[in-house]
N, C-alpha and C positions, 0 to 999 in steps of 0.2 A: 443661482442663489448668491450672486455677488451684486455689488452695486455698480452703477455707471454714473459718471458725471460728465457734463459738457465742458468744453474748453473754458468757457466763462467762469464756471464754478471752480475749476482747478487752478486758475491763475497762470496756466501755461498758454503760450501763444500757438495759434494754429497756422501752419505755413500757407494754407489756402483759406483766406478770410471769407470767401464766398459761402463756405459750408461749415456748419458746426460738426464737430467730431465727438463721439462718445468714447471715453477712456474707461476701460474696466478698472475697478478697484477691488483688490483682494480683501475679503472680509477678515482674514486672519484665522478664522475658526473652521472654515470649510476646506475640504481636501481639494487639490487641483483637478481631480477627476470630475467634480461637479461643475467647475468652470468650463472644462472641455465639453461637457454635455450641452451647456448653455451656448457655447460658441458654435457647436454644430447646429443646434436648433435655430439660432439666429441667422444662419446662412440661407435658410429656406424662405421663399417668398411668403409674405403674410396673406396673399390672396392670389387667385388665378387671374384676376382682372387687374389691369393697370390702374393705379391710383390717380384720381383727379385732383388730389390735394397737394400739399407740400411734399417735398422730397423727404425721405427718411434720413436720419442722421447717419453719417458714416460711423462705423464702429472699429475701434482698435481693440481686438480681443485679448491682448496681452496686458496683464496688470503690471503697472510700474509702481504702484503705491499700495501699502497695506494699511487699511483703516482700522484703528483701534477704537473708534467711536461707535461702531455698530454693535448693538447688544446681541450676544449669541442666541441662537434659537435652541431652546431646550427640547429634548425628546426625539431628536433625529436618530436614525440608525448610526451605529458606531463608525461604519465606513464612510459616512458623510463628513465626519470631522477630521481635521488635520491631526494626525496622531500625536505630534509634539504638543499642540495646543491642548488636546484632550487630556494629556498626561498632567498638565499644569492647571486644568480647568477647576473652577470652584466645585466643591462636593455636591451641591444641589444639581449642577449640570451633569456631572458624571453619574449621579444616581438616576437621572431621567433618561439616559442613553438606552436605546433599544438595540436588539440584535441586528447584525448586518443584513442587508438586502442586496440582491444582485443589481449592479448598475447596467443600464442598457449600453450597447455599443452602437453609437451613432456615427454616421459619416456626413460630411458637408454636402450641401446641395450640388456643388461642382463635381464631387467624387461620385455622387449618385447618378448625375446626368452622364458622366463619362462611362460608368458601368452600364447604364441603360443603353446607350448608343452602341457600345461594344457587343452587348448580348442580344439586343432586340432588333437591330438594324443590319441584318446579315445580307440581305439581297439588295445590293446597291441599285439595281435597275427598277426596284419598286418603291424606293424612298424618294422624297423630295430632294431636289438638287442641293439645297443649302444643308440638309442633314447629311447627304452623301459627302459633301466637301468637309463638313465638320468631322465626320467619321474618318475620312481620309487623313486629315490633319492630325487627329489623335493617334492613328496608327503610325503615321510617319514620325511623329515626335517620340514615340516609344522605340522606334528602330534606330534612333540616333545614338 
């Protein structure tokens, strides 16, 4: 529930001109935990199939800008709002706030794959060679 802008929209220069990069913009009214959820969701592939179209934009998940132009969304659960912002919010927004809901705990796609390989690929003699080498590299990097 935050906005993204491309390099061209932001006025910042991209070090790699061949690719556009999306920069996260903090809405100002949402709590950082909501941005963390979106960041984890965006690490997962959008499809099991390889795309035949254009590359997706690279994403920089850390917000460097807070946008004051975005109108706040009324009626969200209280724990979706930045507590400091909510304290100073207009009365009509505060009146529409609903009770807290549990936020999901999500992990990035890389963390998921790391966990999956560690727990489901136990018998190295029955897994493909490239999975065996990947598992070996993960285990070796943990022992450093």
